[in-house]
mmCIF file of the N, C-alpha and C atoms, coordinates in Angstrom:
data_MODEL
# 
_entry.id   MODEL 
# 
loop_
_atom_site.group_PDB 
_atom_site.id 
_atom_site.type_symbol 
_atom_site.label_atom_id 
_atom_site.label_alt_id 
_atom_site.label_comp_id 
_atom_site.label_asym_id 
_atom_site.label_entity_id 
_atom_site.label_seq_id 
_atom_site.pdbx_PDB_ins_code 
_atom_site.Cartn_x 
_atom_site.Cartn_y 
_atom_site.Cartn_z 
_atom_site.occupancy 
_atom_site.B_iso_or_equiv 
_atom_site.pdbx_formal_charge 
_atom_site.auth_seq_id 
_atom_site.auth_comp_id 
_atom_site.auth_asym_id 
_atom_site.auth_atom_id 
_atom_site.pdbx_PDB_model_num 
ATOM 1   N N  . LEU A 1 1  ? 86.963  102.507 94.663  1.00 0.00 ? 1  LEU A N  1 
ATOM 2   C CA . LEU A 1 1  ? 87.684  103.123 95.620  1.00 0.00 ? 1  LEU A CA 1 
ATOM 3   C C  . LEU A 1 1  ? 88.921  102.401 96.717  1.00 0.00 ? 1  LEU A C  1 
ATOM 4   N N  . VAL A 1 2  ? 89.758  103.231 96.763  1.00 0.00 ? 2  VAL A N  1 
ATOM 5   C CA . VAL A 1 2  ? 91.151  102.877 97.332  1.00 0.00 ? 2  VAL A CA 1 
ATOM 6   C C  . VAL A 1 2  ? 91.435  103.304 98.704  1.00 0.00 ? 2  VAL A C  1 
ATOM 7   N N  . ASN A 1 3  ? 92.129  102.486 99.407  1.00 0.00 ? 3  ASN A N  1 
ATOM 8   C CA . ASN A 1 3  ? 92.548  102.868 100.539 1.00 0.00 ? 3  ASN A CA 1 
ATOM 9   C C  . ASN A 1 3  ? 94.155  103.726 100.229 1.00 0.00 ? 3  ASN A C  1 
ATOM 10  N N  . LEU A 1 4  ? 94.107  104.915 100.211 1.00 0.00 ? 4  LEU A N  1 
ATOM 11  C CA . LEU A 1 4  ? 95.129  105.402 99.543  1.00 0.00 ? 4  LEU A CA 1 
ATOM 12  C C  . LEU A 1 4  ? 96.605  105.491 100.908 1.00 0.00 ? 4  LEU A C  1 
ATOM 13  N N  . SER A 1 5  ? 95.942  105.252 102.122 1.00 0.00 ? 5  SER A N  1 
ATOM 14  C CA . SER A 1 5  ? 96.868  105.313 103.217 1.00 0.00 ? 5  SER A CA 1 
ATOM 15  C C  . SER A 1 5  ? 98.026  103.960 102.952 1.00 0.00 ? 5  SER A C  1 
ATOM 16  N N  . MET A 1 6  ? 97.451  103.187 102.362 1.00 0.00 ? 6  MET A N  1 
ATOM 17  C CA . MET A 1 6  ? 98.420  101.961 101.918 1.00 0.00 ? 6  MET A CA 1 
ATOM 18  C C  . MET A 1 6  ? 99.024  101.610 100.867 1.00 0.00 ? 6  MET A C  1 
ATOM 19  N N  . LEU A 1 7  ? 99.039  102.773 100.189 1.00 0.00 ? 7  LEU A N  1 
ATOM 20  C CA . LEU A 1 7  ? 99.390  102.799 98.542  1.00 0.00 ? 7  LEU A CA 1 
ATOM 21  C C  . LEU A 1 7  ? 100.859 102.502 98.888  1.00 0.00 ? 7  LEU A C  1 
ATOM 22  N N  . SER A 1 8  ? 101.276 101.807 97.642  1.00 0.00 ? 8  SER A N  1 
ATOM 23  C CA . SER A 1 8  ? 102.758 101.416 97.722  1.00 0.00 ? 8  SER A CA 1 
ATOM 24  C C  . SER A 1 8  ? 103.228 101.941 96.447  1.00 0.00 ? 8  SER A C  1 
ATOM 25  N N  . SER A 1 9  ? 104.789 102.070 96.221  1.00 0.00 ? 9  SER A N  1 
ATOM 26  C CA . SER A 1 9  ? 105.401 102.484 94.652  1.00 0.00 ? 9  SER A CA 1 
ATOM 27  C C  . SER A 1 9  ? 105.022 101.368 93.662  1.00 0.00 ? 9  SER A C  1 
ATOM 28  N N  . PRO A 1 10 ? 105.214 100.207 94.317  1.00 0.00 ? 10 PRO A N  1 
ATOM 29  C CA . PRO A 1 10 ? 104.812 99.078  92.839  1.00 0.00 ? 10 PRO A CA 1 
ATOM 30  C C  . PRO A 1 10 ? 103.350 99.188  92.458  1.00 0.00 ? 10 PRO A C  1 
ATOM 31  N N  . GLN A 1 11 ? 102.634 99.763  93.433  1.00 0.00 ? 11 GLN A N  1 
ATOM 32  C CA . GLN A 1 11 ? 100.931 99.394  93.075  1.00 0.00 ? 11 GLN A CA 1 
ATOM 33  C C  . GLN A 1 11 ? 100.833 100.780 92.003  1.00 0.00 ? 11 GLN A C  1 
ATOM 34  N N  . ILE A 1 12 ? 101.549 101.758 92.462  1.00 0.00 ? 12 ILE A N  1 
ATOM 35  C CA . ILE A 1 12 ? 101.652 103.005 91.387  1.00 0.00 ? 12 ILE A CA 1 
ATOM 36  C C  . ILE A 1 12 ? 102.081 102.822 90.042  1.00 0.00 ? 12 ILE A C  1 
ATOM 37  N N  . GLU A 1 13 ? 103.259 101.745 89.973  1.00 0.00 ? 13 GLU A N  1 
ATOM 38  C CA . GLU A 1 13 ? 103.489 101.374 88.783  1.00 0.00 ? 13 GLU A CA 1 
ATOM 39  C C  . GLU A 1 13 ? 102.935 100.429 87.997  1.00 0.00 ? 13 GLU A C  1 
ATOM 40  N N  . LYS A 1 14 ? 102.196 99.306  88.796  1.00 0.00 ? 14 LYS A N  1 
ATOM 41  C CA . LYS A 1 14 ? 101.484 98.987  88.196  1.00 0.00 ? 14 LYS A CA 1 
ATOM 42  C C  . LYS A 1 14 ? 99.937  99.266  87.324  1.00 0.00 ? 14 LYS A C  1 
ATOM 43  N N  . TRP A 1 15 ? 99.522  100.395 88.232  1.00 0.00 ? 15 TRP A N  1 
ATOM 44  C CA . TRP A 1 15 ? 98.435  101.065 87.628  1.00 0.00 ? 15 TRP A CA 1 
ATOM 45  C C  . TRP A 1 15 ? 99.012  102.114 86.600  1.00 0.00 ? 15 TRP A C  1 
ATOM 46  N N  . LYS A 1 16 ? 100.069 102.335 86.380  1.00 0.00 ? 16 LYS A N  1 
ATOM 47  C CA . LYS A 1 16 ? 100.388 102.979 85.108  1.00 0.00 ? 16 LYS A CA 1 
ATOM 48  C C  . LYS A 1 16 ? 100.628 102.012 84.035  1.00 0.00 ? 16 LYS A C  1 
ATOM 49  N N  . GLU A 1 17 ? 101.061 100.987 84.223  1.00 0.00 ? 17 GLU A N  1 
ATOM 50  C CA . GLU A 1 17 ? 101.141 99.737  83.374  1.00 0.00 ? 17 GLU A CA 1 
ATOM 51  C C  . GLU A 1 17 ? 99.699  99.499  82.702  1.00 0.00 ? 17 GLU A C  1 
ATOM 52  N N  . LEU A 1 18 ? 98.866  99.476  83.407  1.00 0.00 ? 18 LEU A N  1 
ATOM 53  C CA . LEU A 1 18 ? 97.317  99.517  83.223  1.00 0.00 ? 18 LEU A CA 1 
ATOM 54  C C  . LEU A 1 18 ? 96.464  100.374 82.702  1.00 0.00 ? 18 LEU A C  1 
ATOM 55  N N  . SER A 1 19 ? 97.326  101.505 82.618  1.00 0.00 ? 19 SER A N  1 
ATOM 56  C CA . SER A 1 19 ? 96.758  102.887 81.953  1.00 0.00 ? 19 SER A CA 1 
ATOM 57  C C  . SER A 1 19 ? 95.616  103.242 83.074  1.00 0.00 ? 19 SER A C  1 
ATOM 58  N N  . VAL A 1 20 ? 95.734  102.869 84.241  1.00 0.00 ? 20 VAL A N  1 
ATOM 59  C CA . VAL A 1 20 ? 94.485  103.816 85.239  1.00 0.00 ? 20 VAL A CA 1 
ATOM 60  C C  . VAL A 1 20 ? 94.954  105.257 85.085  1.00 0.00 ? 20 VAL A C  1 
ATOM 61  N N  . SER A 1 21 ? 93.733  105.825 85.040  1.00 0.00 ? 21 SER A N  1 
ATOM 62  C CA . SER A 1 21 ? 93.625  107.164 84.664  1.00 0.00 ? 21 SER A CA 1 
ATOM 63  C C  . SER A 1 21 ? 92.923  107.968 85.748  1.00 0.00 ? 21 SER A C  1 
ATOM 64  N N  . SER A 1 22 ? 92.376  107.054 86.992  1.00 0.00 ? 22 SER A N  1 
ATOM 65  C CA . SER A 1 22 ? 91.821  108.189 87.672  1.00 0.00 ? 22 SER A CA 1 
ATOM 66  C C  . SER A 1 22 ? 91.499  106.816 88.886  1.00 0.00 ? 22 SER A C  1 
ATOM 67  N N  . VAL A 1 23 ? 91.326  107.581 90.033  1.00 0.00 ? 23 VAL A N  1 
ATOM 68  C CA . VAL A 1 23 ? 91.535  106.814 91.325  1.00 0.00 ? 23 VAL A CA 1 
ATOM 69  C C  . VAL A 1 23 ? 90.264  107.760 92.453  1.00 0.00 ? 23 VAL A C  1 
ATOM 70  N N  . GLN A 1 24 ? 89.419  106.757 93.069  1.00 0.00 ? 24 GLN A N  1 
ATOM 71  C CA . GLN A 1 24 ? 88.478  107.501 93.939  1.00 0.00 ? 24 GLN A CA 1 
ATOM 72  C C  . GLN A 1 24 ? 89.251  107.167 95.209  1.00 0.00 ? 24 GLN A C  1 
ATOM 73  N N  . VAL A 1 25 ? 88.892  107.971 96.217  1.00 0.00 ? 25 VAL A N  1 
ATOM 74  C CA . VAL A 1 25 ? 89.516  108.129 97.372  1.00 0.00 ? 25 VAL A CA 1 
ATOM 75  C C  . VAL A 1 25 ? 88.461  108.782 98.492  1.00 0.00 ? 25 VAL A C  1 
ATOM 76  N N  . SER A 1 26 ? 88.588  107.940 99.703  1.00 0.00 ? 26 SER A N  1 
ATOM 77  C CA . SER A 1 26 ? 87.483  108.863 100.945 1.00 0.00 ? 26 SER A CA 1 
ATOM 78  C C  . SER A 1 26 ? 88.624  109.377 101.727 1.00 0.00 ? 26 SER A C  1 
ATOM 79  N N  . LEU A 1 27 ? 88.387  110.705 101.634 1.00 0.00 ? 27 LEU A N  1 
ATOM 80  C CA . LEU A 1 27 ? 89.180  111.835 102.750 1.00 0.00 ? 27 LEU A CA 1 
ATOM 81  C C  . LEU A 1 27 ? 88.132  112.473 103.636 1.00 0.00 ? 27 LEU A C  1 
ATOM 82  N N  . TYR A 1 28 ? 88.027  111.934 104.847 1.00 0.00 ? 28 TYR A N  1 
ATOM 83  C CA . TYR A 1 28 ? 86.865  112.590 105.798 1.00 0.00 ? 28 TYR A CA 1 
ATOM 84  C C  . TYR A 1 28 ? 87.187  113.550 106.476 1.00 0.00 ? 28 TYR A C  1 
ATOM 85  N N  . SER A 1 29 ? 88.379  114.300 106.302 1.00 0.00 ? 29 SER A N  1 
ATOM 86  C CA . SER A 1 29 ? 88.760  115.609 106.785 1.00 0.00 ? 29 SER A CA 1 
ATOM 87  C C  . SER A 1 29 ? 90.084  115.964 106.531 1.00 0.00 ? 29 SER A C  1 
ATOM 88  N N  . LEU A 1 30 ? 90.297  117.351 106.149 1.00 0.00 ? 30 LEU A N  1 
ATOM 89  C CA . LEU A 1 30 ? 91.903  117.577 105.705 1.00 0.00 ? 30 LEU A CA 1 
ATOM 90  C C  . LEU A 1 30 ? 92.650  117.714 107.320 1.00 0.00 ? 30 LEU A C  1 
ATOM 91  N N  . ASP A 1 31 ? 91.678  117.873 108.430 1.00 0.00 ? 31 ASP A N  1 
ATOM 92  C CA . ASP A 1 31 ? 92.341  117.910 109.949 1.00 0.00 ? 31 ASP A CA 1 
ATOM 93  C C  . ASP A 1 31 ? 92.379  116.284 110.260 1.00 0.00 ? 31 ASP A C  1 
ATOM 94  N N  . PRO A 1 32 ? 93.777  116.074 110.392 1.00 0.00 ? 32 PRO A N  1 
ATOM 95  C CA . PRO A 1 32 ? 94.432  114.917 110.501 1.00 0.00 ? 32 PRO A CA 1 
ATOM 96  C C  . PRO A 1 32 ? 93.603  114.100 112.110 1.00 0.00 ? 32 PRO A C  1 
ATOM 97  N N  . ILE A 1 33 ? 93.450  114.695 112.713 1.00 0.00 ? 33 ILE A N  1 
ATOM 98  C CA . ILE A 1 33 ? 92.770  114.219 114.327 1.00 0.00 ? 33 ILE A CA 1 
ATOM 99  C C  . ILE A 1 33 ? 91.402  113.894 113.560 1.00 0.00 ? 33 ILE A C  1 
ATOM 100 N N  . ILE A 1 34 ? 90.429  114.540 112.985 1.00 0.00 ? 34 ILE A N  1 
ATOM 101 C CA . ILE A 1 34 ? 89.249  114.236 112.866 1.00 0.00 ? 34 ILE A CA 1 
ATOM 102 C C  . ILE A 1 34 ? 89.536  113.240 111.799 1.00 0.00 ? 34 ILE A C  1 
ATOM 103 N N  . HIS A 1 35 ? 90.085  113.040 110.419 1.00 0.00 ? 35 HIS A N  1 
ATOM 104 C CA . HIS A 1 35 ? 90.220  111.948 109.868 1.00 0.00 ? 35 HIS A CA 1 
ATOM 105 C C  . HIS A 1 35 ? 90.797  110.769 110.448 1.00 0.00 ? 35 HIS A C  1 
ATOM 106 N N  . ASP A 1 36 ? 91.842  110.758 111.079 1.00 0.00 ? 36 ASP A N  1 
ATOM 107 C CA . ASP A 1 36 ? 92.360  109.604 112.041 1.00 0.00 ? 36 ASP A CA 1 
ATOM 108 C C  . ASP A 1 36 ? 91.135  109.009 112.850 1.00 0.00 ? 36 ASP A C  1 
ATOM 109 N N  . LYS A 1 37 ? 90.530  109.606 113.647 1.00 0.00 ? 37 LYS A N  1 
ATOM 110 C CA . LYS A 1 37 ? 89.413  109.354 114.273 1.00 0.00 ? 37 LYS A CA 1 
ATOM 111 C C  . LYS A 1 37 ? 88.469  108.640 113.740 1.00 0.00 ? 37 LYS A C  1 
ATOM 112 N N  . ILE A 1 38 ? 88.008  108.933 112.686 1.00 0.00 ? 38 ILE A N  1 
ATOM 113 C CA . ILE A 1 38 ? 86.967  108.308 111.734 1.00 0.00 ? 38 ILE A CA 1 
ATOM 114 C C  . ILE A 1 38 ? 87.577  106.986 111.232 1.00 0.00 ? 38 ILE A C  1 
ATOM 115 N N  . THR A 1 39 ? 88.568  106.987 110.845 1.00 0.00 ? 39 THR A N  1 
ATOM 116 C CA . THR A 1 39 ? 89.300  105.864 109.999 1.00 0.00 ? 39 THR A CA 1 
ATOM 117 C C  . THR A 1 39 ? 89.942  104.639 111.123 1.00 0.00 ? 39 THR A C  1 
ATOM 118 N N  . GLY A 1 40 ? 90.133  105.268 112.456 1.00 0.00 ? 40 GLY A N  1 
ATOM 119 C CA . GLY A 1 40 ? 90.672  104.601 113.607 1.00 0.00 ? 40 GLY A CA 1 
ATOM 120 C C  . GLY A 1 40 ? 92.278  104.324 113.261 1.00 0.00 ? 40 GLY A C  1 
ATOM 121 N N  . VAL A 1 41 ? 92.569  104.923 112.201 1.00 0.00 ? 41 VAL A N  1 
ATOM 122 C CA . VAL A 1 41 ? 94.171  104.376 112.153 1.00 0.00 ? 41 VAL A CA 1 
ATOM 123 C C  . VAL A 1 41 ? 94.906  105.991 112.135 1.00 0.00 ? 41 VAL A C  1 
ATOM 124 N N  . LYS A 1 42 ? 95.858  105.807 113.178 1.00 0.00 ? 42 LYS A N  1 
ATOM 125 C CA . LYS A 1 42 ? 96.634  106.961 113.318 1.00 0.00 ? 42 LYS A CA 1 
ATOM 126 C C  . LYS A 1 42 ? 97.464  107.367 112.148 1.00 0.00 ? 42 LYS A C  1 
ATOM 127 N N  . GLY A 1 43 ? 97.373  108.468 111.700 1.00 0.00 ? 43 GLY A N  1 
ATOM 128 C CA . GLY A 1 43 ? 98.762  108.681 110.623 1.00 0.00 ? 43 GLY A CA 1 
ATOM 129 C C  . GLY A 1 43 ? 97.997  108.494 109.307 1.00 0.00 ? 43 GLY A C  1 
ATOM 130 N N  . SER A 1 44 ? 96.816  108.204 108.814 1.00 0.00 ? 44 SER A N  1 
ATOM 131 C CA . SER A 1 44 ? 96.130  107.675 107.836 1.00 0.00 ? 44 SER A CA 1 
ATOM 132 C C  . SER A 1 44 ? 95.797  108.921 107.078 1.00 0.00 ? 44 SER A C  1 
ATOM 133 N N  . CYS A 1 45 ? 95.530  110.184 107.772 1.00 0.00 ? 45 CYS A N  1 
ATOM 134 C CA . CYS A 1 45 ? 95.231  111.108 107.053 1.00 0.00 ? 45 CYS A CA 1 
ATOM 135 C C  . CYS A 1 45 ? 96.438  112.280 106.345 1.00 0.00 ? 45 CYS A C  1 
ATOM 136 N N  . ILE A 1 46 ? 97.420  111.886 106.977 1.00 0.00 ? 46 ILE A N  1 
ATOM 137 C CA . ILE A 1 46 ? 98.653  112.508 106.376 1.00 0.00 ? 46 ILE A CA 1 
ATOM 138 C C  . ILE A 1 46 ? 99.204  111.604 105.344 1.00 0.00 ? 46 ILE A C  1 
ATOM 139 N N  . ARG A 1 47 ? 98.963  110.072 105.390 1.00 0.00 ? 47 ARG A N  1 
ATOM 140 C CA . ARG A 1 47 ? 99.850  109.366 104.391 1.00 0.00 ? 47 ARG A CA 1 
ATOM 141 C C  . ARG A 1 47 ? 98.725  109.467 103.388 1.00 0.00 ? 47 ARG A C  1 
ATOM 142 N N  . THR A 1 48 ? 97.229  109.712 103.538 1.00 0.00 ? 48 THR A N  1 
ATOM 143 C CA . THR A 1 48 ? 96.481  109.810 102.260 1.00 0.00 ? 48 THR A CA 1 
ATOM 144 C C  . THR A 1 48 ? 96.525  110.749 101.557 1.00 0.00 ? 48 THR A C  1 
ATOM 145 N N  . ILE A 1 49 ? 96.773  111.910 102.254 1.00 0.00 ? 49 ILE A N  1 
ATOM 146 C CA . ILE A 1 49 ? 97.186  113.105 101.470 1.00 0.00 ? 49 ILE A CA 1 
ATOM 147 C C  . ILE A 1 49 ? 98.537  113.412 100.706 1.00 0.00 ? 49 ILE A C  1 
ATOM 148 N N  . ALA A 1 50 ? 99.420  112.464 100.962 1.00 0.00 ? 50 ALA A N  1 
ATOM 149 C CA . ALA A 1 50 ? 101.040 112.561 100.566 1.00 0.00 ? 50 ALA A CA 1 
ATOM 150 C C  . ALA A 1 50 ? 100.785 111.724 99.215  1.00 0.00 ? 50 ALA A C  1 
ATOM 151 N N  . ASN A 1 51 ? 99.802  110.479 99.324  1.00 0.00 ? 51 ASN A N  1 
ATOM 152 C CA . ASN A 1 51 ? 99.594  109.447 97.990  1.00 0.00 ? 51 ASN A CA 1 
ATOM 153 C C  . ASN A 1 51 ? 98.874  110.118 97.323  1.00 0.00 ? 51 ASN A C  1 
ATOM 154 N N  . ILE A 1 52 ? 98.088  111.114 97.509  1.00 0.00 ? 52 ILE A N  1 
ATOM 155 C CA . ILE A 1 52 ? 97.069  111.764 96.535  1.00 0.00 ? 52 ILE A CA 1 
ATOM 156 C C  . ILE A 1 52 ? 98.344  112.762 95.605  1.00 0.00 ? 52 ILE A C  1 
ATOM 157 N N  . HIS A 1 53 ? 99.291  113.115 96.768  1.00 0.00 ? 53 HIS A N  1 
ATOM 158 C CA . HIS A 1 53 ? 100.245 114.101 95.680  1.00 0.00 ? 53 HIS A CA 1 
ATOM 159 C C  . HIS A 1 53 ? 101.050 113.147 94.874  1.00 0.00 ? 53 HIS A C  1 
ATOM 160 N N  . ARG A 1 54 ? 101.409 112.064 95.095  1.00 0.00 ? 54 ARG A N  1 
ATOM 161 C CA . ARG A 1 54 ? 102.178 110.883 94.372  1.00 0.00 ? 54 ARG A CA 1 
ATOM 162 C C  . ARG A 1 54 ? 101.369 110.562 93.142  1.00 0.00 ? 54 ARG A C  1 
ATOM 163 N N  . LEU A 1 55 ? 99.998  110.443 93.172  1.00 0.00 ? 55 LEU A N  1 
ATOM 164 C CA . LEU A 1 55 ? 99.493  109.976 92.470  1.00 0.00 ? 55 LEU A CA 1 
ATOM 165 C C  . LEU A 1 55 ? 99.372  111.082 91.215  1.00 0.00 ? 55 LEU A C  1 
ATOM 166 N N  . LYS A 1 56 ? 99.190  112.346 91.454  1.00 0.00 ? 56 LYS A N  1 
ATOM 167 C CA . LYS A 1 56 ? 99.063  113.231 90.866  1.00 0.00 ? 56 LYS A CA 1 
ATOM 168 C C  . LYS A 1 56 ? 100.414 113.509 90.037  1.00 0.00 ? 56 LYS A C  1 
ATOM 169 N N  . GLU A 1 57 ? 101.514 113.225 90.763  1.00 0.00 ? 57 GLU A N  1 
ATOM 170 C CA . GLU A 1 57 ? 102.858 113.408 90.406  1.00 0.00 ? 57 GLU A CA 1 
ATOM 171 C C  . GLU A 1 57 ? 102.952 112.412 89.028  1.00 0.00 ? 57 GLU A C  1 
ATOM 172 N N  . ASN A 1 58 ? 102.247 111.243 89.215  1.00 0.00 ? 58 ASN A N  1 
ATOM 173 C CA . ASN A 1 58 ? 102.251 110.183 88.205  1.00 0.00 ? 58 ASN A CA 1 
ATOM 174 C C  . ASN A 1 58 ? 101.008 110.111 87.363  1.00 0.00 ? 58 ASN A C  1 
ATOM 175 N N  . ASN A 1 59 ? 100.595 111.225 87.168  1.00 0.00 ? 59 ASN A N  1 
ATOM 176 C CA . ASN A 1 59 ? 99.720  111.996 86.105  1.00 0.00 ? 59 ASN A CA 1 
ATOM 177 C C  . ASN A 1 59 ? 98.505  110.714 86.091  1.00 0.00 ? 59 ASN A C  1 
ATOM 178 N N  . ILE A 1 60 ? 97.907  110.371 87.447  1.00 0.00 ? 60 ILE A N  1 
ATOM 179 C CA . ILE A 1 60 ? 96.739  109.945 87.676  1.00 0.00 ? 60 ILE A CA 1 
ATOM 180 C C  . ILE A 1 60 ? 96.082  110.541 88.327  1.00 0.00 ? 60 ILE A C  1 
ATOM 181 N N  . ASP A 1 61 ? 94.629  111.076 87.931  1.00 0.00 ? 61 ASP A N  1 
ATOM 182 C CA . ASP A 1 61 ? 93.729  111.718 88.816  1.00 0.00 ? 61 ASP A CA 1 
ATOM 183 C C  . ASP A 1 61 ? 93.117  111.162 89.861  1.00 0.00 ? 61 ASP A C  1 
ATOM 184 N N  . VAL A 1 62 ? 92.799  112.107 90.797  1.00 0.00 ? 62 VAL A N  1 
ATOM 185 C CA . VAL A 1 62 ? 92.191  111.673 91.851  1.00 0.00 ? 62 VAL A CA 1 
ATOM 186 C C  . VAL A 1 62 ? 90.806  112.422 92.595  1.00 0.00 ? 62 VAL A C  1 
ATOM 187 N N  . SER A 1 63 ? 89.951  111.505 92.244  1.00 0.00 ? 63 SER A N  1 
ATOM 188 C CA . SER A 1 63 ? 88.573  112.163 92.931  1.00 0.00 ? 63 SER A CA 1 
ATOM 189 C C  . SER A 1 63 ? 88.318  111.904 94.233  1.00 0.00 ? 63 SER A C  1 
ATOM 190 N N  . LEU A 1 64 ? 87.991  112.920 95.124  1.00 0.00 ? 64 LEU A N  1 
ATOM 191 C CA . LEU A 1 64 ? 87.577  112.655 96.617  1.00 0.00 ? 64 LEU A CA 1 
ATOM 192 C C  . LEU A 1 64 ? 86.238  112.537 96.955  1.00 0.00 ? 64 LEU A C  1 
ATOM 193 N N  . SER A 1 65 ? 86.139  111.374 97.883  1.00 0.00 ? 65 SER A N  1 
ATOM 194 C CA . SER A 1 65 ? 84.772  110.835 98.247  1.00 0.00 ? 65 SER A CA 1 
ATOM 195 C C  . SER A 1 65 ? 84.719  111.350 99.640  1.00 0.00 ? 65 SER A C  1 
ATOM 196 N N  . VAL A 1 66 ? 83.960  112.345 99.915  1.00 0.00 ? 66 VAL A N  1 
ATOM 197 C CA . VAL A 1 66 ? 83.635  112.776 101.347 1.00 0.00 ? 66 VAL A CA 1 
ATOM 198 C C  . VAL A 1 66 ? 82.120  112.384 101.725 1.00 0.00 ? 66 VAL A C  1 
ATOM 199 N N  . SER A 1 67 ? 82.327  111.690 102.787 1.00 0.00 ? 67 SER A N  1 
ATOM 200 C CA . SER A 1 67 ? 81.134  111.316 103.463 1.00 0.00 ? 67 SER A CA 1 
ATOM 201 C C  . SER A 1 67 ? 80.737  112.239 104.570 1.00 0.00 ? 67 SER A C  1 
ATOM 202 N N  . VAL A 1 68 ? 79.609  112.639 104.532 1.00 0.00 ? 68 VAL A N  1 
ATOM 203 C CA . VAL A 1 68 ? 79.455  113.975 105.743 1.00 0.00 ? 68 VAL A CA 1 
ATOM 204 C C  . VAL A 1 68 ? 78.735  113.304 106.800 1.00 0.00 ? 68 VAL A C  1 
ATOM 205 N N  . MET A 1 69 ? 79.415  113.455 108.038 1.00 0.00 ? 69 MET A N  1 
ATOM 206 C CA . MET A 1 69 ? 78.843  112.731 109.327 1.00 0.00 ? 69 MET A CA 1 
ATOM 207 C C  . MET A 1 69 ? 79.081  113.755 110.403 1.00 0.00 ? 69 MET A C  1 
ATOM 208 N N  . ASP A 1 70 ? 78.703  113.492 111.871 1.00 0.00 ? 70 ASP A N  1 
ATOM 209 C CA . ASP A 1 70 ? 78.475  114.296 112.964 1.00 0.00 ? 70 ASP A CA 1 
ATOM 210 C C  . ASP A 1 70 ? 80.168  114.576 113.033 1.00 0.00 ? 70 ASP A C  1 
ATOM 211 N N  . GLU A 1 71 ? 81.005  113.554 112.768 1.00 0.00 ? 71 GLU A N  1 
ATOM 212 C CA . GLU A 1 71 ? 82.388  113.868 113.343 1.00 0.00 ? 71 GLU A CA 1 
ATOM 213 C C  . GLU A 1 71 ? 82.783  114.909 112.584 1.00 0.00 ? 71 GLU A C  1 
ATOM 214 N N  . ASN A 1 72 ? 82.629  114.941 111.002 1.00 0.00 ? 72 ASN A N  1 
ATOM 215 C CA . ASN A 1 72 ? 83.568  115.735 110.267 1.00 0.00 ? 72 ASN A CA 1 
ATOM 216 C C  . ASN A 1 72 ? 82.657  116.818 109.590 1.00 0.00 ? 72 ASN A C  1 
ATOM 217 N N  . LYS A 1 73 ? 81.576  117.128 109.893 1.00 0.00 ? 73 LYS A N  1 
ATOM 218 C CA . LYS A 1 73 ? 80.621  118.272 109.364 1.00 0.00 ? 73 LYS A CA 1 
ATOM 219 C C  . LYS A 1 73 ? 81.121  119.347 109.358 1.00 0.00 ? 73 LYS A C  1 
ATOM 220 N N  . ARG A 1 74 ? 81.742  119.761 110.572 1.00 0.00 ? 74 ARG A N  1 
ATOM 221 C CA . ARG A 1 74 ? 82.118  121.121 110.829 1.00 0.00 ? 74 ARG A CA 1 
ATOM 222 C C  . ARG A 1 74 ? 83.774  121.292 109.797 1.00 0.00 ? 74 ARG A C  1 
ATOM 223 N N  . SER A 1 75 ? 84.248  120.342 109.569 1.00 0.00 ? 75 SER A N  1 
ATOM 224 C CA . SER A 1 75 ? 85.734  120.475 108.562 1.00 0.00 ? 75 SER A CA 1 
ATOM 225 C C  . SER A 1 75 ? 85.351  120.295 107.524 1.00 0.00 ? 75 SER A C  1 
ATOM 226 N N  . ILE A 1 76 ? 84.139  120.246 106.872 1.00 0.00 ? 76 ILE A N  1 
ATOM 227 C CA . ILE A 1 76 ? 84.218  120.099 105.435 1.00 0.00 ? 76 ILE A CA 1 
ATOM 228 C C  . ILE A 1 76 ? 84.300  121.142 104.623 1.00 0.00 ? 76 ILE A C  1 
ATOM 229 N N  . THR A 1 77 ? 84.043  122.425 105.130 1.00 0.00 ? 77 THR A N  1 
ATOM 230 C CA . THR A 1 77 ? 84.187  123.743 104.429 1.00 0.00 ? 77 THR A CA 1 
ATOM 231 C C  . THR A 1 77 ? 85.821  123.886 104.111 1.00 0.00 ? 77 THR A C  1 
ATOM 232 N N  . TYR A 1 78 ? 86.603  123.165 104.833 1.00 0.00 ? 78 TYR A N  1 
ATOM 233 C CA . TYR A 1 78 ? 88.371  123.023 104.317 1.00 0.00 ? 78 TYR A CA 1 
ATOM 234 C C  . TYR A 1 78 ? 88.572  122.521 102.852 1.00 0.00 ? 78 TYR A C  1 
ATOM 235 N N  . PHE A 1 79 ? 87.438  121.690 102.496 1.00 0.00 ? 79 PHE A N  1 
ATOM 236 C CA . PHE A 1 79 ? 87.851  120.970 101.326 1.00 0.00 ? 79 PHE A CA 1 
ATOM 237 C C  . PHE A 1 79 ? 87.824  122.175 100.003 1.00 0.00 ? 79 PHE A C  1 
ATOM 238 N N  . THR A 1 80 ? 86.773  123.230 100.490 1.00 0.00 ? 80 THR A N  1 
ATOM 239 C CA . THR A 1 80 ? 86.989  124.404 99.360  1.00 0.00 ? 80 THR A CA 1 
ATOM 240 C C  . THR A 1 80 ? 88.177  124.800 99.034  1.00 0.00 ? 80 THR A C  1 
ATOM 241 N N  . TYR A 1 81 ? 89.378  124.690 99.990  1.00 0.00 ? 81 TYR A N  1 
ATOM 242 C CA . TYR A 1 81 ? 90.660  125.333 99.862  1.00 0.00 ? 81 TYR A CA 1 
ATOM 243 C C  . TYR A 1 81 ? 91.502  124.116 99.601  1.00 0.00 ? 81 TYR A C  1 
ATOM 244 N N  . TYR A 1 82 ? 91.193  123.128 99.264  1.00 0.00 ? 82 TYR A N  1 
ATOM 245 C CA . TYR A 1 82 ? 92.164  121.973 98.998  1.00 0.00 ? 82 TYR A CA 1 
ATOM 246 C C  . TYR A 1 82 ? 92.508  121.865 97.429  1.00 0.00 ? 82 TYR A C  1 
# 
């Protein structure tokens, strides 16, 4: 499990060198307000989603881990569209 909101280009390069084929990441909601409230870090949702795209562009698969809780249970249906 990785904190993708903090992912850097050198980390991606290192993972490619190590032949990392898959990364698991928590994404609490596609709604930035909900996700950021849960993480307590403003902007973490947008950075996480952007880094998911960066990993996919580098042929590293991403599995999403979604913890359902009171704060995000109404937004979970959005994941079916992602």
